[in-house]
GULUMSE-176526 format. One line per 10 residues: number of its first residue (from 1); their letters; for each residue x, y, z of N, C-alpha, C, O, CB. Coordinates in nm, 2 decimals, always signed. Glycine has a CB too. Layout:
BEGIN
NUM> a> X,Y,Z,X,Y,Z,X,Y,Z,X,Y,Z,X,Y,Z  ...
END
This chain:
BEGIN
1> mngiaktsli> +22.38,-7.60,-14.89,+22.44,-7.70,-14.81,+22.48,-7.82,-14.88,+22.40,-7.87,-14.97,+22.36,-7.73,-14.68  +22.59,-7.87,-14.86,+22.63,-7.99,-14.93,+22.57,-8.11,-14.85,+22.52,-8.09,-14.74,+22.78,-8.01,-14.94  +22.59,-8.23,-14.90,+22.53,-8.35,-14.84,+22.58,-8.39,-14.70,+22.51,-8.43,-14.62,+22.55,-8.47,-14.93  +22.71,-8.36,-14.68,+22.78,-8.40,-14.55,+22.73,-8.30,-14.45,+22.70,-8.35,-14.33,+22.93,-8.39,-14.56  +22.72,-8.18,-14.48,+22.67,-8.08,-14.38,+22.52,-8.10,-14.34,+22.49,-8.09,-14.23,+22.68,-7.93,-14.44  +22.44,-8.14,-14.44,+22.30,-8.17,-14.42,+22.29,-8.29,-14.32,+22.21,-8.29,-14.23,+22.23,-8.20,-14.55  +22.37,-8.40,-14.35,+22.37,-8.52,-14.27,+22.41,-8.49,-14.13,+22.35,-8.54,-14.03,+22.45,-8.63,-14.34  +22.52,-8.41,-14.12,+22.57,-8.37,-13.98,+22.46,-8.29,-13.90,+22.44,-8.32,-13.78,+22.70,-8.29,-14.00  +22.39,-8.20,-13.97,+22.29,-8.12,-13.91,+22.17,-8.21,-13.86,+22.12,-8.19,-13.75,+22.24,-8.01,-14.00  +22.13,-8.31,-13.94,+22.02,-8.40,-13.91,+22.06,-8.49,-13.79,+21.99,-8.51,-13.70,+21.99,-8.49,-14.03
11> iwlgglvllt> +22.19,-8.54,-13.79,+22.24,-8.62,-13.68,+22.24,-8.54,-13.55,+22.20,-8.58,-13.45,+22.38,-8.68,-13.71  +22.29,-8.41,-13.57,+22.31,-8.33,-13.45,+22.17,-8.30,-13.39,+22.15,-8.30,-13.27,+22.38,-8.20,-13.49  +22.07,-8.26,-13.47,+21.93,-8.23,-13.43,+21.87,-8.36,-13.37,+21.80,-8.35,-13.27,+21.85,-8.17,-13.54  +21.89,-8.47,-13.43,+21.83,-8.60,-13.38,+21.89,-8.63,-13.25,+21.82,-8.67,-13.16,+21.86,-8.71,-13.48  +22.02,-8.61,-13.23,+22.09,-8.63,-13.10,+22.03,-8.54,-12.99,+22.01,-8.58,-12.88,+22.24,-8.62,-13.11  +22.01,-8.41,-13.03,+21.96,-8.31,-12.94,+21.81,-8.35,-12.89,+21.78,-8.34,-12.77,+21.96,-8.17,-13.00  +21.73,-8.40,-12.99,+21.60,-8.44,-12.95,+21.60,-8.56,-12.86,+21.53,-8.57,-12.76,+21.51,-8.47,-13.08  +21.68,-8.66,-12.90,+21.70,-8.78,-12.82,+21.75,-8.75,-12.68,+21.70,-8.80,-12.58,+21.80,-8.88,-12.88  +21.85,-8.66,-12.67,+21.90,-8.62,-12.54,+21.79,-8.55,-12.45,+21.78,-8.57,-12.33,+22.02,-8.52,-12.55  +21.71,-8.47,-12.52,+21.60,-8.40,-12.45,+21.50,-8.50,-12.39,+21.45,-8.48,-12.28,+21.53,-8.30,-12.54
21> ivaalffkty> +21.46,-8.60,-12.47,+21.37,-8.70,-12.43,+21.42,-8.78,-12.31,+21.35,-8.80,-12.21,+21.33,-8.79,-12.55  +21.55,-8.82,-12.32,+21.61,-8.90,-12.21,+21.62,-8.81,-12.08,+21.59,-8.86,-11.98,+21.75,-8.94,-12.25  +21.65,-8.69,-12.10,+21.66,-8.60,-11.98,+21.52,-8.58,-11.92,+21.51,-8.58,-11.79,+21.72,-8.46,-12.02  +21.42,-8.56,-12.00,+21.28,-8.54,-11.95,+21.24,-8.67,-11.87,+21.18,-8.66,-11.77,+21.18,-8.51,-12.06  +21.26,-8.79,-11.93,+21.22,-8.91,-11.86,+21.30,-8.93,-11.73,+21.24,-8.97,-11.63,+21.25,-9.03,-11.95  +21.43,-8.90,-11.73,+21.51,-8.91,-11.61,+21.45,-8.82,-11.50,+21.43,-8.86,-11.38,+21.65,-8.87,-11.64  +21.43,-8.69,-11.53,+21.38,-8.60,-11.43,+21.24,-8.63,-11.38,+21.20,-8.62,-11.26,+21.38,-8.46,-11.48  +21.15,-8.68,-11.47,+21.02,-8.72,-11.44,+21.02,-8.84,-11.34,+20.95,-8.84,-11.24,+20.93,-8.76,-11.56  +21.11,-8.94,-11.37,+21.12,-9.05,-11.28,+21.18,-9.01,-11.15,+21.13,-9.06,-11.04,+21.21,-9.16,-11.35  +21.29,-8.93,-11.15,+21.35,-8.89,-11.03,+21.26,-8.81,-10.94,+21.26,-8.83,-10.82,+21.48,-8.81,-11.06
31> lnknksqsek> +21.18,-8.71,-11.00,+21.09,-8.63,-10.92,+20.98,-8.71,-10.86,+20.94,-8.69,-10.74,+21.04,-8.52,-11.00  +20.92,-8.81,-10.93,+20.82,-8.89,-10.88,+20.87,-8.98,-10.77,+20.79,-9.00,-10.67,+20.76,-8.98,-10.99  +20.99,-9.03,-10.78,+21.05,-9.11,-10.68,+21.06,-9.03,-10.55,+21.02,-9.08,-10.44,+21.18,-9.17,-10.72  +21.11,-8.91,-10.55,+21.12,-8.83,-10.43,+20.99,-8.79,-10.37,+20.97,-8.79,-10.25,+21.20,-8.70,-10.47  +20.89,-8.77,-10.46,+20.76,-8.73,-10.41,+20.69,-8.85,-10.34,+20.63,-8.83,-10.23,+20.67,-8.69,-10.53  +20.70,-8.97,-10.40,+20.64,-9.09,-10.33,+20.71,-9.12,-10.20,+20.65,-9.16,-10.10,+20.64,-9.21,-10.42  +20.84,-9.10,-10.19,+20.91,-9.12,-10.07,+20.87,-9.03,-9.96,+20.85,-9.06,-9.84,+21.07,-9.11,-10.09  +20.85,-8.90,-9.99,+20.81,-8.80,-9.89,+20.66,-8.83,-9.85,+20.63,-8.81,-9.73,+20.82,-8.66,-9.95  +20.58,-8.88,-9.94,+20.44,-8.92,-9.90,+20.44,-9.03,-9.81,+20.37,-9.04,-9.71,+20.36,-8.95,-10.03  +20.53,-9.13,-9.84,+20.54,-9.25,-9.75,+20.58,-9.21,-9.61,+20.53,-9.27,-9.51,+20.63,-9.35,-9.81
41> qtvgqtaggp> +20.66,-9.11,-9.60,+20.71,-9.07,-9.47,+20.61,-9.00,-9.39,+20.61,-9.01,-9.26,+20.84,-8.99,-9.48  +20.51,-8.93,-9.45,+20.42,-8.85,-9.38,+20.29,-8.93,-9.34,+20.22,-8.90,-9.24,+20.38,-8.73,-9.45  +20.25,-9.03,-9.42,+20.13,-9.11,-9.40,+20.15,-9.19,-9.27,+20.24,-9.27,-9.26,+20.10,-9.20,-9.52  +20.05,-9.18,-9.18,+20.05,-9.26,-9.06,+20.15,-9.22,-8.95,+20.17,-9.30,-8.86,+20.07,-9.40,-9.09  +20.21,-9.10,-8.96,+20.31,-9.06,-8.86,+20.26,-8.94,-8.79,+20.19,-8.85,-8.85,+20.45,-9.04,-8.92  +20.29,-8.93,-8.66,+20.26,-8.81,-8.59,+20.39,-8.74,-8.57,+20.50,-8.80,-8.58,+20.19,-8.85,-8.45  +20.39,-8.61,-8.54,+20.51,-8.54,-8.54,+20.60,-8.59,-8.43,+20.57,-8.57,-8.31,+20.47,-8.39,-8.51  +20.71,-8.65,-8.46,+20.80,-8.70,-8.37,+20.76,-8.82,-8.28,+20.84,-8.87,-8.20,+20.84,-8.59,-8.28  +20.64,-8.87,-8.30,+20.60,-8.98,-8.22,+20.61,-9.11,-8.29,+20.66,-9.12,-8.40,+20.45,-8.96,-8.18  +20.56,-9.22,-8.23,+20.57,-9.35,-8.29,+20.48,-9.37,-8.41,+20.37,-9.31,-8.41,+20.54,-9.46,-8.18
51> skgqigysep> +20.52,-9.45,-8.50,+20.44,-9.48,-8.62,+20.33,-9.58,-8.59,+20.34,-9.65,-8.49,+20.53,-9.53,-8.74  +20.23,-9.59,-8.67,+20.13,-9.69,-8.66,+20.19,-9.83,-8.65,+20.28,-9.87,-8.73,+20.02,-9.69,-8.77  +20.15,-9.91,-8.55,+20.20,-10.05,-8.53,+20.31,-10.05,-8.43,+20.34,-10.16,-8.38,+20.26,-10.10,-8.66  +20.36,-9.93,-8.39,+20.46,-9.93,-8.28,+20.40,-9.91,-8.15,+20.29,-9.85,-8.14,+20.57,-9.82,-8.31  +20.46,-9.95,-8.04,+20.41,-9.93,-7.91,+20.41,-9.78,-7.88,+20.50,-9.70,-7.91,+20.50,-10.00,-7.80  +20.29,-9.73,-7.83,+20.28,-9.59,-7.79,+20.20,-9.51,-7.90,+20.17,-9.40,-7.88,+20.41,-9.53,-7.77  +20.18,-9.58,-8.02,+20.10,-9.51,-8.12,+19.96,-9.48,-8.08,+19.90,-9.57,-8.02,+20.11,-9.59,-8.26  +19.91,-9.37,-8.11,+19.77,-9.33,-8.07,+19.70,-9.29,-8.20,+19.74,-9.21,-8.27,+19.77,-9.22,-7.97  +19.58,-9.36,-8.22,+19.50,-9.33,-8.34,+19.46,-9.18,-8.33,+19.42,-9.13,-8.22,+19.38,-9.42,-8.35  +19.46,-9.11,-8.44,+19.42,-8.97,-8.44,+19.27,-8.95,-8.41,+19.23,-8.85,-8.35,+19.45,-8.90,-8.57
61> eskisagtke> +19.19,-9.05,-8.45,+19.04,-9.05,-8.42,+19.01,-9.17,-8.33,+19.04,-9.28,-8.37,+18.96,-9.06,-8.55  +18.96,-9.14,-8.21,+18.94,-9.25,-8.12,+18.79,-9.28,-8.09,+18.75,-9.34,-7.99,+19.01,-9.22,-7.99  +18.70,-9.22,-8.18,+18.56,-9.24,-8.16,+18.49,-9.30,-8.28,+18.53,-9.26,-8.40,+18.49,-9.11,-8.12  +18.40,-9.39,-8.27,+18.32,-9.44,-8.38,+18.17,-9.43,-8.34,+18.13,-9.45,-8.23,+18.36,-9.58,-8.42  +18.09,-9.41,-8.44,+17.94,-9.39,-8.42,+17.87,-9.52,-8.41,+17.90,-9.61,-8.49,+17.88,-9.30,-8.52  +17.77,-9.53,-8.32,+17.69,-9.65,-8.31,+17.58,-9.64,-8.42,+17.55,-9.53,-8.48,+17.62,-9.66,-8.17  +17.52,-9.76,-8.45,+17.41,-9.76,-8.54,+17.45,-9.82,-8.68,+17.37,-9.81,-8.77,+17.35,-9.63,-8.56  +17.56,-9.88,-8.68,+17.61,-9.95,-8.81,+17.62,-10.10,-8.78,+17.61,-10.14,-8.66,+17.74,-9.89,-8.86  +17.64,-10.18,-8.88,+17.67,-10.32,-8.86,+17.80,-10.34,-8.79,+17.81,-10.44,-8.72,+17.67,-10.39,-8.99  +17.89,-10.25,-8.80,+18.02,-10.26,-8.73,+18.01,-10.23,-8.59,+18.09,-10.28,-8.51,+18.13,-10.18,-8.80
71> lakgkfikve> +17.92,-10.14,-8.55,+17.90,-10.10,-8.41,+17.76,-10.09,-8.38,+17.69,-9.99,-8.42,+17.98,-9.97,-8.38  +17.71,-10.18,-8.30,+17.56,-10.18,-8.26,+17.55,-10.14,-8.11,+17.65,-10.16,-8.04,+17.50,-10.32,-8.29  +17.44,-10.09,-8.08,+17.42,-10.05,-7.94,+17.28,-10.11,-7.89,+17.18,-10.10,-7.97,+17.42,-9.89,-7.92  +17.28,-10.16,-7.77,+17.15,-10.21,-7.72,+17.17,-10.26,-7.58,+17.26,-10.23,-7.51,+17.10,-10.32,-7.81  +17.07,-10.34,-7.54,+17.07,-10.40,-7.40,+17.09,-10.55,-7.42,+17.02,-10.62,-7.50,+16.94,-10.37,-7.32  +17.19,-10.60,-7.35,+17.23,-10.74,-7.36,+17.11,-10.83,-7.31,+17.05,-10.80,-7.21,+17.36,-10.77,-7.28  +17.09,-10.94,-7.39,+16.98,-11.03,-7.35,+17.05,-11.16,-7.31,+17.04,-11.21,-7.19,+16.88,-11.06,-7.46  +17.13,-11.23,-7.40,+17.19,-11.36,-7.37,+17.29,-11.39,-7.48,+17.29,-11.33,-7.58,+17.08,-11.47,-7.34  +17.36,-11.50,-7.45,+17.45,-11.57,-7.55,+17.39,-11.71,-7.56,+17.38,-11.78,-7.46,+17.60,-11.56,-7.51  +17.37,-11.75,-7.68,+17.31,-11.89,-7.70,+17.37,-11.94,-7.83,+17.35,-11.87,-7.93,+17.16,-11.89,-7.69
81> edkifydeng> +17.42,-12.06,-7.83,+17.47,-12.13,-7.95,+17.57,-12.03,-8.03,+17.56,-12.02,-8.15,+17.36,-12.17,-8.04  +17.66,-11.97,-7.95,+17.77,-11.88,-8.01,+17.71,-11.76,-8.08,+17.77,-11.71,-8.18,+17.85,-11.96,-8.10  +17.59,-11.72,-8.04,+17.53,-11.60,-8.09,+17.50,-11.50,-7.97,+17.46,-11.55,-7.87,+17.40,-11.63,-8.17  +17.52,-11.38,-7.99,+17.49,-11.28,-7.89,+17.35,-11.22,-7.93,+17.33,-11.18,-8.04,+17.59,-11.17,-7.88  +17.26,-11.21,-7.83,+17.13,-11.15,-7.85,+17.12,-11.02,-7.77,+17.16,-11.02,-7.65,+17.02,-11.25,-7.81  +17.07,-10.92,-7.83,+17.06,-10.79,-7.76,+16.93,-10.72,-7.81,+16.89,-10.75,-7.93,+17.18,-10.70,-7.77  +16.88,-10.63,-7.73,+16.76,-10.55,-7.77,+16.81,-10.42,-7.82,+16.87,-10.34,-7.75,+16.67,-10.53,-7.64  +16.77,-10.39,-7.95,+16.81,-10.27,-8.01,+16.68,-10.19,-8.05,+16.62,-10.22,-8.15,+16.90,-10.29,-8.14  +16.65,-10.10,-7.96,+16.53,-10.02,-7.98,+16.40,-10.10,-7.99,+16.32,-10.08,-8.08,+16.54,-9.93,-8.10  +16.39,-10.20,-7.90,+16.27,-10.29,-7.90,+16.27,-10.40,-8.00,+16.18,-10.48,-8.00,+16.15,-10.20,-7.93
91> itvgqpltte> +16.38,-10.42,-8.07,+16.39,-10.53,-8.17,+16.51,-10.62,-8.11,+16.62,-10.58,-8.09,+16.43,-10.48,-8.31  +16.48,-10.75,-8.10,+16.58,-10.85,-8.06,+16.66,-10.88,-8.18,+16.62,-10.93,-8.28,+16.51,-10.97,-8.00  +16.79,-10.86,-8.16,+16.89,-10.89,-8.27,+16.98,-11.00,-8.22,+17.03,-11.00,-8.11,+16.97,-10.76,-8.31  +17.01,-11.10,-8.31,+17.10,-11.20,-8.28,+17.21,-11.20,-8.38,+17.19,-11.19,-8.50,+17.03,-11.34,-8.28  +17.34,-11.20,-8.34,+17.45,-11.20,-8.43,+17.56,-11.30,-8.38,+17.58,-11.31,-8.27,+17.51,-11.05,-8.42  +17.61,-11.37,-8.48,+17.72,-11.47,-8.45,+17.84,-11.41,-8.38,+17.87,-11.29,-8.41,+17.76,-11.54,-8.57  +17.90,-11.48,-8.29,+18.02,-11.44,-8.22,+18.14,-11.51,-8.28,+18.13,-11.62,-8.34,+18.01,-11.46,-8.07  +18.26,-11.44,-8.27,+18.38,-11.51,-8.31,+18.42,-11.61,-8.20,+18.36,-11.61,-8.09,+18.50,-11.40,-8.33  +18.52,-11.69,-8.22,+18.56,-11.79,-8.12,+18.62,-11.73,-8.00,+18.61,-11.79,-7.89,+18.66,-11.89,-8.19  +18.68,-11.62,-8.01,+18.73,-11.54,-7.90,+18.66,-11.40,-7.90,+18.65,-11.34,-8.01,+18.88,-11.53,-7.90
101> vvisctaqdl> +18.61,-11.36,-7.79,+18.54,-11.23,-7.78,+18.61,-11.15,-7.67,+18.64,-11.20,-7.56,+18.39,-11.25,-7.75  +18.63,-11.02,-7.70,+18.69,-10.93,-7.61,+18.57,-10.86,-7.53,+18.48,-10.80,-7.60,+18.78,-10.83,-7.68  +18.58,-10.86,-7.40,+18.49,-10.78,-7.32,+18.57,-10.66,-7.28,+18.67,-10.67,-7.21,+18.43,-10.86,-7.19  +18.52,-10.54,-7.32,+18.59,-10.42,-7.29,+18.51,-10.34,-7.19,+18.39,-10.33,-7.20,+18.61,-10.33,-7.42  +18.58,-10.29,-7.09,+18.52,-10.21,-6.98,+18.54,-10.06,-7.01,+18.66,-10.02,-7.03,+18.58,-10.26,-6.84  +18.44,-9.98,-7.00,+18.45,-9.84,-7.03,+18.39,-9.76,-6.92,+18.29,-9.80,-6.85,+18.38,-9.81,-7.16  +18.44,-9.64,-6.90,+18.39,-9.54,-6.80,+18.28,-9.46,-6.87,+18.21,-9.38,-6.80,+18.50,-9.45,-6.75  +18.26,-9.48,-7.00,+18.16,-9.40,-7.07,+18.02,-9.45,-7.04,+18.00,-9.57,-7.02,+18.18,-9.42,-7.22  +17.92,-9.36,-7.03,+17.78,-9.40,-7.00,+17.72,-9.45,-7.13,+17.69,-9.37,-7.22,+17.70,-9.27,-6.94  +17.70,-9.58,-7.14,+17.66,-9.64,-7.27,+17.51,-9.62,-7.29,+17.46,-9.63,-7.40,+17.69,-9.78,-7.27
111> tlaeeldfdm> +17.43,-9.58,-7.19,+17.29,-9.56,-7.21,+17.27,-9.43,-7.29,+17.17,-9.43,-7.37,+17.22,-9.55,-7.07  +17.35,-9.34,-7.28,+17.34,-9.21,-7.35,+17.43,-9.20,-7.48,+17.41,-9.11,-7.56,+17.36,-9.09,-7.26  +17.53,-9.29,-7.48,+17.63,-9.27,-7.59,+17.58,-9.30,-7.73,+17.50,-9.39,-7.75,+17.75,-9.37,-7.56  +17.62,-9.21,-7.82,+17.59,-9.24,-7.96,+17.71,-9.28,-8.04,+17.70,-9.32,-8.15,+17.53,-9.11,-8.02  +17.83,-9.27,-7.97,+17.95,-9.31,-8.03,+18.04,-9.37,-7.92,+18.02,-9.34,-7.80,+18.03,-9.20,-8.10  +18.12,-9.46,-7.96,+18.21,-9.53,-7.86,+18.34,-9.45,-7.86,+18.41,-9.43,-7.96,+18.24,-9.68,-7.89  +18.39,-9.41,-7.74,+18.51,-9.34,-7.72,+18.62,-9.44,-7.67,+18.61,-9.47,-7.55,+18.50,-9.22,-7.63  +18.71,-9.48,-7.76,+18.81,-9.58,-7.72,+18.90,-9.53,-7.61,+18.96,-9.60,-7.54,+18.89,-9.62,-7.84  +18.91,-9.39,-7.60,+19.00,-9.34,-7.49,+18.94,-9.36,-7.35,+19.01,-9.36,-7.25,+19.02,-9.19,-7.51  +18.81,-9.40,-7.34,+18.75,-9.42,-7.21,+18.75,-9.57,-7.18,+18.70,-9.61,-7.07,+18.61,-9.37,-7.21
121> vsrnhvstpa> +18.80,-9.66,-7.26,+18.81,-9.80,-7.23,+18.92,-9.82,-7.14,+19.04,-9.78,-7.17,+18.82,-9.89,-7.37  +18.89,-9.88,-7.02,+19.00,-9.90,-6.92,+19.07,-10.03,-6.92,+19.18,-10.04,-6.89,+18.93,-9.88,-6.78  +19.00,-10.14,-6.97,+19.06,-10.27,-6.97,+18.98,-10.36,-7.07,+18.87,-10.34,-7.10,+19.07,-10.33,-6.83  +19.05,-10.46,-7.11,+19.00,-10.56,-7.20,+19.02,-10.70,-7.15,+19.12,-10.73,-7.08,+19.06,-10.55,-7.34  +18.93,-10.79,-7.17,+18.94,-10.93,-7.13,+18.90,-11.02,-7.24,+18.78,-11.01,-7.29,+18.86,-10.95,-7.00  +18.99,-11.11,-7.28,+18.95,-11.21,-7.39,+18.88,-11.32,-7.33,+18.92,-11.38,-7.23,+19.08,-11.26,-7.46  +18.76,-11.35,-7.39,+18.67,-11.46,-7.33,+18.62,-11.55,-7.45,+18.64,-11.52,-7.56,+18.55,-11.39,-7.26  +18.56,-11.65,-7.41,+18.48,-11.74,-7.50,+18.34,-11.68,-7.51,+18.30,-11.61,-7.42,+18.49,-11.89,-7.46  +18.27,-11.72,-7.61,+18.13,-11.68,-7.62,+18.05,-11.72,-7.49,+17.97,-11.64,-7.44,+18.06,-11.74,-7.74  +18.07,-11.84,-7.44,+18.00,-11.88,-7.32,+18.03,-11.79,-7.20,+17.94,-11.76,-7.12,+18.03,-12.03,-7.28
131> qvgervpage> +18.16,-11.75,-7.19,+18.20,-11.66,-7.08,+18.13,-11.52,-7.09,+18.10,-11.46,-6.99,+18.35,-11.64,-7.07  +18.11,-11.48,-7.21,+18.04,-11.35,-7.23,+17.90,-11.36,-7.17,+17.86,-11.27,-7.10,+18.03,-11.31,-7.38  +17.83,-11.47,-7.20,+17.70,-11.49,-7.14,+17.70,-11.49,-6.99,+17.60,-11.45,-6.93,+17.64,-11.62,-7.19  +17.80,-11.54,-6.93,+17.81,-11.55,-6.78,+17.85,-11.42,-6.72,+17.81,-11.39,-6.61,+17.91,-11.66,-6.74  +17.93,-11.34,-6.79,+17.99,-11.22,-6.73,+17.91,-11.09,-6.75,+17.92,-10.99,-6.68,+18.13,-11.20,-6.78  +17.83,-11.08,-6.86,+17.75,-10.96,-6.89,+17.61,-10.98,-6.84,+17.54,-11.07,-6.88,+17.75,-10.93,-7.04  +17.57,-10.90,-6.74,+17.43,-10.91,-6.69,+17.32,-10.88,-6.79,+17.34,-10.79,-6.88,+17.42,-10.82,-6.57  +17.21,-10.96,-6.79,+17.10,-10.93,-6.87,+17.05,-10.79,-6.85,+17.04,-10.75,-6.73,+16.99,-11.04,-6.85  +17.01,-10.72,-6.95,+16.96,-10.58,-6.94,+17.07,-10.48,-6.94,+17.05,-10.36,-6.94,+16.88,-10.57,-6.82  +17.20,-10.52,-6.94,+17.31,-10.43,-6.93,+17.33,-10.36,-7.07,+17.33,-10.42,-7.17,+17.45,-10.51,-6.90
141> pvmilanldk> +17.34,-10.22,-7.07,+17.36,-10.15,-7.19,+17.50,-10.19,-7.25,+17.60,-10.19,-7.17,+17.36,-10.00,-7.17  +17.51,-10.22,-7.37,+17.63,-10.27,-7.44,+17.65,-10.20,-7.57,+17.55,-10.16,-7.63,+17.64,-10.42,-7.45  +17.77,-10.20,-7.62,+17.80,-10.17,-7.76,+17.87,-10.29,-7.81,+17.96,-10.35,-7.74,+17.89,-10.04,-7.77  +17.84,-10.33,-7.93,+17.90,-10.46,-7.99,+17.97,-10.42,-8.12,+17.91,-10.37,-8.21,+17.79,-10.56,-8.01  +18.10,-10.46,-8.12,+18.17,-10.44,-8.24,+18.18,-10.57,-8.32,+18.20,-10.67,-8.27,+18.32,-10.39,-8.21  +18.17,-10.55,-8.45,+18.17,-10.67,-8.54,+18.25,-10.64,-8.67,+18.27,-10.52,-8.70,+18.02,-10.71,-8.58  +18.29,-10.74,-8.74,+18.35,-10.73,-8.87,+18.30,-10.83,-8.96,+18.24,-10.93,-8.92,+18.51,-10.74,-8.85  +18.31,-10.80,-9.09,+18.26,-10.89,-9.20,+18.36,-11.01,-9.21,+18.48,-10.99,-9.24,+18.25,-10.81,-9.33  +18.31,-11.13,-9.20,+18.39,-11.25,-9.21,+18.32,-11.35,-9.30,+18.21,-11.40,-9.26,+18.41,-11.31,-9.07  +18.37,-11.37,-9.42,+18.32,-11.46,-9.52,+18.17,-11.42,-9.55,+18.08,-11.51,-9.55,+18.33,-11.60,-9.47
151> gqyrshtvvm> +18.14,-11.30,-9.57,+18.01,-11.25,-9.60,+17.91,-11.24,-9.49,+17.79,-11.20,-9.51,+17.95,-11.35,-9.70  +17.95,-11.26,-9.37,+17.86,-11.25,-9.25,+17.93,-11.17,-9.14,+18.05,-11.18,-9.12,+17.83,-11.39,-9.20  +17.85,-11.08,-9.08,+17.91,-11.00,-8.97,+17.92,-11.09,-8.84,+17.82,-11.16,-8.81,+17.82,-10.87,-8.94  +18.03,-11.09,-8.78,+18.05,-11.16,-8.65,+18.10,-11.06,-8.55,+18.19,-10.98,-8.57,+18.16,-11.28,-8.67  +18.04,-11.07,-8.43,+18.08,-10.98,-8.32,+18.21,-11.03,-8.25,+18.22,-11.15,-8.23,+17.96,-10.97,-8.22  +18.30,-10.94,-8.23,+18.43,-10.98,-8.17,+18.45,-10.90,-8.04,+18.54,-10.94,-7.96,+18.54,-10.95,-8.27  +18.38,-10.80,-8.01,+18.40,-10.72,-7.89,+18.26,-10.68,-7.83,+18.18,-10.63,-7.90,+18.49,-10.60,-7.92  +18.25,-10.69,-7.70,+18.13,-10.64,-7.63,+18.18,-10.54,-7.53,+18.27,-10.57,-7.45,+18.05,-10.76,-7.56  +18.13,-10.42,-7.54,+18.17,-10.31,-7.45,+18.06,-10.29,-7.34,+17.95,-10.28,-7.38,+18.20,-10.18,-7.53  +18.11,-10.29,-7.22,+18.01,-10.27,-7.11,+18.06,-10.18,-7.01,+18.18,-10.14,-7.01,+17.97,-10.41,-7.04
161> seskcnf> +17.98,-10.14,-6.91,+18.02,-10.04,-6.81,+18.13,-10.10,-6.72,+18.12,-10.21,-6.68,+17.90,-10.00,-6.73  +18.22,-10.01,-6.69,+18.33,-10.05,-6.60,+18.28,-10.10,-6.46,+18.34,-10.18,-6.40,+18.43,-9.93,-6.58  +18.17,-10.04,-6.42,+18.12,-10.07,-6.29,+18.07,-10.21,-6.28,+18.06,-10.27,-6.17,+18.01,-9.97,-6.25  +18.04,-10.27,-6.39,+17.99,-10.41,-6.40,+18.09,-10.51,-6.43,+18.07,-10.63,-6.44,+17.87,-10.42,-6.49  +18.21,-10.47,-6.46,+18.33,-10.56,-6.50,+18.39,-10.61,-6.37,+18.49,-10.56,-6.32,+18.43,-10.48,-6.58  +18.33,-10.72,-6.32,+18.38,-10.78,-6.20,+18.46,-10.91,-6.23,+18.43,-11.02,-6.17,+18.26,-10.82,-6.10  +18.56,-10.90,-6.31,+18.64,-11.02,-6.34,+18.78,-10.98,-6.36,+18.86,-11.06,-6.39,+18.58,-11.09,-6.47
END
């Protein structure tokens, strides 16, 4: 082979390698883009129904288990100095309340319940901590939902029997 033919062959092979690399990168990017778009469409959607955040959306799981810091179960004692006190298996527990507390009324029997079924909650009422103390009778079985706020769990929802929700 003469020098010109060798140079042409090297340029042609180099171009072929470069074209292969560019094509591989293009297809890899294109296929990943389509894959991520299809994943985004399926996450959080029900078949033909509203998406999470839209009116009418229903969580696929509507029950949570009691016995965690996020959901406690016991008998209501009192509210004092923006703390809720309840008896949990013979131990008095006090937990700070948020500035607004939701009182949820449920048809579920809370004395036997090991998990809270949100499908059985019939109504919610936003209250102050003081109103919780006035509206929930002492000794009433309750479930208390809390979340972590600045390193401390604060109760934001008190769930009680629908039959005692007289407000």
